[in-house]
PAKETOR-520712 format. One line per field, with one value per residue (C-alpha): chain; residue number from 1; x, y, z. Coordinates in nm, 2 decimals. Each point is the difference from the previous one (the first is absolute). Layout:
N
kette <- c(A|...)
nr <- c(NUM|...)
x <- c(X|...)
y <- c(Y|...)
z <- c(Z|...)
***
This chain:
485
kette <- c(A|A|A|A|A|A|A|A|A|A|A|A|A|A|A|A|A|A|A|A|A|A|A|A|A|A|A|A|A|A|A|A|A|A|A|A|A|A|A|A|A|A|A|A|A|A|A|A|A|A|A|A|A|A|A|A|A|A|A|A|A|A|A|A|A|A|A|A|A|A|A|A|A|A|A|A|A|A|A|A|A|A|A|A|A|A|A|A|A|A|A|A|A|A|A|A|A|A|A|A|A|A|A|A|A|A|A|A|A|A|A|A|A|A|A|A|A|A|A|A|A|A|A|A|A|A|A|A|A|A|A|A|A|A|A|A|A|A|A|A|A|A|A|A|A|A|A|A|A|A|A|A|A|A|A|A|A|A|A|A|A|A|A|A|A|A|A|A|A|A|A|A|A|A|A|A|A|A|A|A|A|A|A|A|A|A|A|A|A|A|A|A|A|A|A|A|A|A|A|A|A|A|A|A|A|A|A|A|A|A|A|A|A|A|A|A|A|A|A|A|A|A|A|A|A|A|A|A|A|A|A|A|A|A|A|A|A|A|A|A|A|A|A|A|A|A|A|A|A|A|A|A|A|A|A|A|A|A|A|A|A|A|A|A|A|A|A|A|A|A|A|A|A|A|A|A|A|A|A|A|A|A|A|A|A|A|A|A|A|A|A|A|A|A|A|A|A|A|A|A|A|A|A|A|A|A|A|A|A|A|A|A|A|A|A|A|A|A|A|A|A|A|A|A|A|A|A|A|A|A|A|A|A|A|A|A|A|A|A|A|A|A|A|A|A|A|A|A|A|A|A|A|A|A|A|A|A|A|A|A|A|A|A|A|A|A|A|A|A|A|A|A|A|A|A|A|A|A|A|A|A|A|A|A|A|A|A|A|A|A|A|A|A|A|A|A|A|A|A|A|A|A|A|A|A|A|A|A|A|A|A|A|A|A|A|A|A|A|A|A|A|A|A|A|A|A|A|A|A|A|A|A|A|A|A|A|A|A|A|A|A|A|A|A|A|A|A|A|A|A|A|A|A|A|A|A|A|A|A|A|A|A|A|A|A|A|A|A|A|A|A|A|A|A|A|A|A|A|A|A|A|A|A|A|A)
nr <- c(1|2|3|4|5|6|7|8|9|10|11|12|13|14|15|16|17|18|19|20|21|22|23|24|25|26|27|28|29|30|31|32|33|34|35|36|37|38|39|40|41|42|43|44|45|46|47|48|49|50|51|52|53|54|55|56|57|58|59|60|61|62|63|64|65|66|67|68|69|70|71|72|73|74|75|76|77|78|79|80|81|82|83|84|85|86|87|88|89|90|91|92|93|94|95|96|97|98|99|100|101|102|103|104|105|106|107|108|109|110|111|112|113|114|115|116|117|118|119|120|121|122|123|124|125|126|127|128|129|130|131|132|133|134|135|136|137|138|139|140|141|142|143|144|145|146|147|148|149|150|151|152|153|154|155|156|157|158|159|160|161|162|163|164|165|166|167|168|169|170|171|172|173|174|175|176|177|178|179|180|181|182|183|184|185|186|187|188|189|190|191|192|193|194|195|196|197|198|199|200|201|202|203|204|205|206|207|208|209|210|211|212|213|214|215|216|217|218|219|220|221|222|223|224|225|226|227|228|229|230|231|232|233|234|235|236|237|238|239|240|241|242|243|244|245|246|247|248|249|250|251|252|253|254|255|256|257|258|259|260|261|262|263|264|265|266|267|268|269|270|271|272|273|274|275|276|277|278|279|280|281|282|283|284|285|286|287|288|289|290|291|292|293|294|295|296|297|298|299|300|301|302|303|304|305|306|307|308|309|310|311|312|313|314|315|316|317|318|319|320|321|322|323|324|325|326|327|328|329|330|331|332|333|334|335|336|337|338|339|340|341|342|343|344|345|346|347|348|349|350|351|352|353|354|355|356|357|358|359|360|361|362|363|364|365|366|367|368|369|370|371|372|373|374|375|376|377|378|379|380|381|382|383|384|385|386|387|388|389|390|391|392|393|394|395|396|397|398|399|400|401|402|403|404|405|406|407|408|409|410|411|412|413|414|415|416|417|418|419|420|421|422|423|424|425|426|427|428|429|430|431|432|433|434|435|436|437|438|439|440|441|442|443|444|445|446|447|448|449|450|451|452|453|454|455|456|457|458|459|460|461|462|463|464|465|466|467|468|469|470|471|472|473|474|475|476|477|478|479|480|481|482|483|484|485)
x <- c(11.17|-0.07|0.15|0.02|-0.11|0.11|-0.21|0.18|-0.20|-0.18|-0.33|-0.01|0.35|-0.09|-0.30|0.23|0.23|-0.29|0.06|0.34|0.36|0.13|0.20|0.38|0.06|0.16|-0.20|0.10|-0.18|0.11|-0.07|0.14|0.03|-0.32|-0.20|-0.07|0.25|0.10|-0.36|-0.09|0.30|-0.13|-0.35|0.17|0.19|-0.30|-0.21|0.26|0.00|-0.38|0.05|0.25|0.30|0.34|0.05|0.33|0.05|0.35|0.06|0.29|-0.16|-0.21|0.09|-0.18|-0.14|-0.17|-0.14|-0.14|-0.16|-0.17|-0.12|-0.15|-0.17|-0.17|-0.12|0.22|0.15|0.35|0.12|-0.03|0.20|0.36|0.24|0.35|0.11|0.28|-0.05|0.30|0.04|0.10|0.35|0.07|-0.01|0.16|0.29|0.06|0.08|0.21|0.17|0.36|0.06|-0.34|-0.30|-0.30|-0.20|0.26|0.01|-0.37|-0.14|0.13|-0.12|-0.34|-0.03|0.11|-0.26|-0.28|0.09|0.04|-0.34|-0.18|0.16|-0.09|-0.36|-0.10|-0.26|-0.28|-0.02|0.29|-0.04|0.31|-0.01|0.17|0.19|0.13|0.26|0.17|0.06|0.25|0.20|0.06|0.29|-0.19|-0.33|0.11|0.11|-0.32|-0.22|0.19|-0.01|-0.37|-0.08|0.19|-0.16|-0.35|0.08|0.13|-0.34|-0.21|0.18|-0.11|-0.36|-0.02|-0.23|0.19|-0.12|0.27|-0.03|0.19|0.05|0.10|0.23|0.26|0.28|-0.17|-0.23|-0.21|-0.03|0.21|-0.24|-0.30|0.13|0.08|-0.31|-0.32|-0.23|0.01|-0.24|0.03|-0.11|-0.06|-0.10|-0.13|-0.25|-0.29|0.11|0.18|-0.03|0.14|0.06|0.14|0.25|0.12|-0.14|0.15|-0.23|-0.31|-0.24|-0.09|-0.23|0.16|0.00|0.04|-0.17|-0.08|0.20|-0.03|0.22|-0.20|0.06|-0.06|0.23|-0.04|-0.34|-0.01|-0.32|0.03|-0.10|-0.34|-0.02|-0.37|0.04|0.14|-0.33|-0.32|-0.29|-0.35|-0.30|-0.37|-0.12|-0.27|-0.12|0.03|-0.31|0.01|-0.32|-0.17|-0.24|0.02|0.38|0.01|-0.24|0.24|0.28|-0.22|0.04|0.30|0.38|0.16|0.27|0.35|-0.06|0.16|-0.24|0.10|-0.24|0.08|-0.13|0.07|0.05|-0.31|-0.21|-0.03|0.27|0.12|-0.35|-0.10|0.29|-0.08|-0.36|0.13|0.20|-0.30|-0.19|0.30|0.01|-0.36|0.11|0.28|0.28|0.30|0.10|0.31|0.02|0.33|-0.04|0.27|-0.17|-0.26|0.07|-0.18|-0.21|-0.12|-0.09|-0.18|-0.21|-0.08|-0.12|-0.20|-0.18|-0.14|-0.11|0.31|0.09|0.38|0.06|-0.21|0.16|0.35|-0.10|-0.14|0.31|-0.17|0.19|0.35|0.10|0.36|0.12|0.31|0.22|0.14|0.37|0.03|-0.03|0.14|-0.23|0.14|-0.07|-0.36|-0.05|0.12|-0.26|-0.27|0.13|-0.02|-0.37|-0.08|0.20|-0.03|-0.33|-0.19|-0.10|-0.24|-0.02|0.29|-0.05|0.29|-0.11|0.13|0.23|0.13|0.09|0.17|0.21|0.09|0.10|0.24|0.13|0.18|0.04|-0.13|-0.30|-0.25|0.20|-0.04|-0.37|-0.04|0.18|-0.22|-0.32|0.09|0.09|-0.34|-0.18|0.19|-0.11|-0.37|-0.01|-0.23|0.22|-0.14|0.23|-0.13|0.12|-0.05|-0.03|0.07|-0.28|-0.35|-0.17|0.13|0.16|-0.04|0.31|0.01|0.35|0.31|0.24|-0.01|-0.13|-0.34|0.15|0.01|-0.37|-0.26|-0.26|-0.01|-0.27|0.00|-0.17|-0.04|-0.18|-0.29|-0.15|-0.38|-0.23|0.27|0.04|0.31|-0.07|0.19|-0.01|0.15|0.06|0.19|0.25|0.15|-0.09|0.21|-0.20|-0.35|-0.22|-0.10|-0.26|0.10|-0.19|0.10|-0.19|-0.02|0.17|-0.02|0.16|-0.23|0.01|-0.20|0.26|0.05|-0.30|0.01|-0.28|-0.15|0.19|0.04|-0.15|-0.14|0.34|0.28|0.35|0.04|0.37|0.07|-0.15|-0.25|-0.29|-0.30|-0.35|-0.14|-0.34|-0.21|-0.30|0.18|0.12|-0.22|0.13|0.30|0.32)
y <- c(11.62|-0.23|-0.33|-0.30|-0.31|-0.36|-0.29|-0.25|-0.28|-0.04|0.18|0.02|0.14|0.26|0.10|0.04|0.22|0.20|-0.10|-0.18|0.09|0.33|-0.07|0.05|-0.05|-0.26|-0.20|-0.25|-0.31|-0.11|-0.32|-0.32|-0.33|-0.13|0.32|0.03|0.26|-0.19|-0.07|0.37|0.07|-0.25|0.17|0.33|-0.12|-0.19|0.32|0.17|-0.28|0.02|0.38|-0.08|0.10|-0.17|-0.15|-0.12|-0.22|0.03|-0.29|-0.03|-0.29|-0.26|-0.14|0.11|-0.35|0.00|0.34|-0.09|-0.30|0.22|0.24|-0.29|-0.14|0.34|-0.01|0.29|0.00|-0.08|-0.01|0.38|0.06|0.11|-0.13|0.09|-0.28|0.11|-0.28|-0.21|-0.31|-0.34|0.05|0.26|-0.27|-0.29|0.22|0.14|0.35|0.21|0.34|0.06|0.37|0.17|-0.03|-0.20|0.33|0.16|-0.30|-0.05|0.35|0.12|-0.31|0.02|0.37|-0.06|-0.27|0.21|0.30|-0.20|-0.17|0.32|0.18|-0.29|-0.06|0.36|-0.13|0.21|-0.21|-0.16|-0.23|-0.08|-0.30|0.07|0.33|-0.12|-0.21|0.32|0.08|-0.27|0.14|0.34|0.05|0.25|0.17|0.32|-0.19|-0.21|0.32|0.17|-0.30|-0.07|0.37|0.01|-0.32|0.13|0.33|-0.20|-0.19|0.31|0.19|-0.27|0.05|-0.34|-0.08|-0.22|-0.24|-0.13|-0.27|0.01|-0.24|0.22|-0.16|0.11|-0.11|0.18|0.28|0.18|0.35|0.16|-0.15|0.13|0.35|0.02|-0.19|0.17|-0.24|-0.29|-0.30|-0.21|-0.37|-0.18|-0.35|-0.04|-0.21|0.19|-0.07|0.20|0.37|0.29|0.36|0.31|0.21|0.24|0.12|0.32|0.26|-0.19|-0.10|-0.37|-0.20|-0.04|-0.30|-0.38|-0.16|-0.37|-0.20|-0.36|-0.21|-0.22|-0.22|0.31|0.23|0.27|0.13|0.32|0.10|0.37|0.12|0.15|0.38|0.08|0.37|-0.07|-0.15|0.19|-0.03|0.15|-0.20|0.06|0.09|-0.26|-0.27|-0.37|-0.20|-0.34|-0.10|-0.08|0.28|-0.06|0.00|0.31|0.16|-0.09|0.17|0.29|-0.09|-0.23|0.05|0.30|-0.04|0.08|-0.12|-0.26|-0.23|-0.24|-0.29|-0.15|-0.30|-0.36|-0.30|-0.12|0.30|0.09|0.27|-0.13|-0.07|0.36|0.13|-0.22|0.13|0.35|-0.16|-0.18|0.32|0.17|-0.28|0.08|0.35|-0.14|0.09|-0.21|-0.11|-0.17|-0.24|-0.08|-0.30|-0.10|-0.28|-0.18|-0.17|0.14|-0.32|0.02|0.36|-0.06|-0.29|0.19|0.31|-0.21|-0.17|0.34|0.13|0.20|-0.12|0.02|-0.24|0.22|0.32|-0.14|-0.12|0.34|0.17|0.20|-0.19|-0.11|-0.23|-0.03|-0.26|0.14|-0.27|0.07|0.10|0.00|0.37|0.32|0.30|0.19|-0.30|-0.02|0.37|-0.03|-0.28|0.23|0.29|-0.22|-0.07|0.36|0.17|-0.26|-0.17|0.29|-0.18|0.22|-0.21|-0.17|-0.24|-0.13|-0.32|0.01|0.23|-0.29|-0.19|0.32|0.02|-0.37|0.01|0.30|0.00|0.34|0.25|0.29|-0.20|0.27|0.26|-0.23|-0.04|0.38|0.07|-0.25|0.13|0.36|-0.09|-0.17|0.31|0.22|-0.22|0.01|-0.36|-0.13|-0.21|-0.27|-0.13|-0.32|-0.01|-0.32|0.02|-0.29|0.06|-0.14|0.20|0.22|0.35|0.17|0.08|0.13|-0.13|-0.15|0.13|0.37|0.09|0.16|0.34|-0.09|-0.05|0.24|-0.26|-0.27|-0.27|-0.26|-0.33|-0.22|-0.30|0.04|-0.25|0.05|-0.24|-0.27|0.05|0.13|0.29|0.26|0.38|0.28|0.36|0.31|0.16|0.27|0.16|0.30|0.14|-0.04|-0.07|-0.36|-0.19|-0.03|-0.32|-0.36|-0.24|-0.37|-0.16|-0.35|-0.17|-0.24|-0.19|0.29|0.25|0.25|0.10|0.31|0.05|0.30|0.20|-0.19|0.28|-0.23|-0.13|0.13|-0.12|-0.11|0.08|-0.24|-0.29|-0.08|0.25|0.05|0.06|0.33|0.01|-0.27|0.07|-0.12|-0.34|-0.19|0.19|-0.14|0.19)
z <- c(8.06|-0.29|0.09|-0.23|0.20|-0.07|0.11|0.23|-0.15|0.33|0.01|0.38|0.02|-0.27|0.22|0.30|-0.21|-0.14|-0.35|-0.01|0.00|-0.13|-0.31|-0.03|0.37|0.23|0.25|0.27|0.10|0.35|0.18|0.13|-0.19|-0.14|0.04|-0.38|-0.11|-0.32|-0.09|0.03|-0.23|-0.26|0.01|-0.06|-0.30|-0.14|0.02|-0.21|-0.26|-0.03|-0.08|-0.27|0.21|0.03|0.34|0.15|0.30|0.15|0.24|0.24|0.20|-0.17|-0.34|-0.31|-0.06|0.34|-0.05|-0.34|0.16|0.26|-0.26|-0.21|0.31|0.05|-0.36|-0.10|-0.35|0.11|-0.35|-0.02|0.31|-0.04|0.27|0.10|0.21|0.24|0.25|0.10|-0.22|0.12|-0.15|0.26|0.26|-0.20|-0.12|0.35|-0.12|0.22|-0.02|0.11|-0.07|-0.03|0.23|-0.14|-0.01|-0.23|-0.23|-0.03|-0.01|-0.34|-0.20|0.16|-0.08|-0.36|-0.05|0.14|-0.21|-0.32|0.05|0.07|-0.29|-0.23|0.11|0.10|0.24|0.16|0.31|0.20|0.30|0.21|0.24|0.22|0.03|0.34|-0.19|-0.11|0.36|0.03|-0.30|0.18|0.23|0.22|0.04|-0.17|-0.31|-0.01|0.03|-0.27|-0.24|0.05|-0.04|-0.33|-0.12|0.07|-0.17|-0.30|-0.02|0.04|-0.26|-0.24|0.11|0.17|0.29|0.25|0.27|0.24|0.27|0.33|0.29|0.29|0.26|0.25|-0.25|-0.29|0.12|-0.27|0.16|-0.28|-0.26|0.19|-0.01|-0.37|-0.12|-0.11|0.17|0.25|-0.01|0.32|0.01|0.33|0.10|0.36|0.20|-0.15|-0.36|-0.27|-0.03|-0.21|0.10|-0.17|0.21|-0.27|-0.33|-0.13|-0.17|0.07|0.27|0.07|0.21|0.35|0.23|-0.05|-0.29|-0.01|-0.25|-0.13|-0.23|-0.23|-0.31|-0.22|0.20|0.26|0.11|0.21|0.20|0.08|0.34|-0.01|0.05|-0.01|-0.05|-0.35|-0.11|-0.06|-0.23|-0.03|0.10|0.06|0.35|0.06|0.24|-0.07|0.09|0.15|-0.18|0.33|0.09|0.38|0.00|-0.22|0.25|0.29|-0.20|-0.12|-0.36|-0.01|-0.02|-0.18|-0.26|0.10|0.36|0.22|0.18|0.28|0.04|0.34|0.18|0.12|-0.22|-0.19|0.06|-0.37|-0.06|-0.33|-0.13|0.09|-0.20|-0.29|0.00|-0.09|-0.28|-0.13|-0.02|-0.17|-0.26|-0.08|-0.09|-0.22|0.24|0.08|0.35|0.14|0.30|0.15|0.23|0.23|0.18|-0.22|-0.33|-0.31|-0.03|0.36|-0.03|-0.32|0.14|0.31|-0.19|-0.26|0.29|0.12|-0.34|-0.09|-0.35|0.02|-0.30|-0.23|0.13|-0.07|-0.34|-0.09|0.12|0.28|0.27|0.05|0.30|0.09|0.25|0.17|0.14|0.34|0.01|-0.38|-0.07|0.15|0.08|-0.30|-0.23|0.13|-0.05|-0.36|-0.06|0.13|-0.21|-0.32|0.07|0.07|-0.28|-0.27|0.08|0.15|0.32|0.20|0.32|0.17|0.30|0.21|0.19|0.26|0.20|0.21|-0.32|-0.13|0.32|-0.01|-0.37|0.03|0.36|-0.02|0.27|-0.20|-0.13|0.11|-0.21|-0.31|0.06|0.06|-0.34|-0.19|0.15|-0.07|-0.36|-0.04|0.14|-0.24|-0.29|0.10|0.10|0.28|0.24|0.22|0.28|0.16|0.36|0.20|0.38|0.22|0.25|-0.05|0.28|0.28|0.00|-0.34|-0.20|-0.36|-0.10|0.17|-0.26|0.07|-0.35|0.09|-0.07|-0.37|-0.03|-0.13|0.08|0.27|-0.02|0.27|0.02|0.30|0.15|0.24|0.24|0.02|0.18|-0.03|-0.37|-0.18|-0.23|-0.19|0.01|-0.21|0.08|-0.11|0.23|-0.23|-0.33|-0.09|-0.30|0.12|0.29|0.08|0.20|0.37|0.06|-0.07|-0.22|-0.02|-0.30|-0.13|-0.30|-0.18|-0.33|-0.15|0.11|0.28|0.21|0.22|0.25|0.17|0.27|0.33|0.21|0.28|0.11|0.21|0.07|-0.37|-0.02|0.29|-0.20|0.26|-0.05|0.22|-0.11|0.12|-0.17|0.17|-0.21|-0.31|0.13|-0.24|-0.30|-0.19|0.07)
***
């Protein structure tokens, strides 16, 4: 079916609706006070104005002067908005109006209807926003009359090829079930302890993206961050291996890391996990590829200074556009917002490597029960887009029983690289090994690794030690005691 779509004026909402609203239909925006219903309506009308359409705002709550002020604050051209102000005036209170013979509903209903009809017939708008339709509920004597009146009203608008957006505030005194049944679509807004979100529960004649989608109210209006469904994204990419630029490390990995794989780099604090990830990005920059680092724990300045001190030229990489570093402030973003940031880098800036540093920071920043589901969706999306993903996982232990991760995310990994400290002859050293590599074989031994001002140095396999995973290895080749380990 060929359907004419209208933009809501909010790109994220259009994405959720797979292109926008279907024209000449009626849609409900539901939610409590302060959820952003009126702002969404202003976006809807502004989008029409930008397309050269006539937009009409029918208000039964806030006064026109207040609404124009809101539109102006959002940098909308409020002079091109048409308003029909049906909100109560101050004279209604000061004159103490009362009705002796007819009920208030009978007295008020006909004048309101006449004003609406007259304005629509005069302007002939293509878009109408009514805030809020719940007020009509108080003008009906019973549910049947209300249902019949609203159905006739919406039919009147549709016959004039008008696309309608209505807001409702459901309560026990004024439920909106009747409106939900007769509408063509329902947009739900919610504000809870995790933040604001939007969902679609009805959209006739069209599919839509299910689930809750993060929402934010800003100085420029509403932002919607669609929930990431990785199966909707695919692009072709070359099947190749990404070198680290360190021959001994590539030998350990049998060539390096493959594109479109997820790699967990696990180990205790200070062992060099982030530096190892940055090494792959340094080599990618030499090929002219762009990488993205999302750091949840370090500031950009600290990360930059640390990398520069070990011969990873982060400043030059950023200046050339081959590296983007984003410092994600804890508790400021939702998982959907973060996924949208990553998507922008991948789809608009062609990032080839994405590193999340670290998983513990990711968990702290978002604090949601289904955090693993969000991370799963993001990683699957990156795989489908041919991006190599590096997940930095910090373990609390220094030595002792070996564990890969404490977050239960090892199932996500195509590759697992672990780093740990070793105590050898009273000296603290570091070792690196590979526990898993899905697309190729790998070296089964561990190698000593050190980070110097000249860069990362990887030694020969540690074949003369046992008990390495415990952190307290024993030398088993006595004839090599005089050789450096």
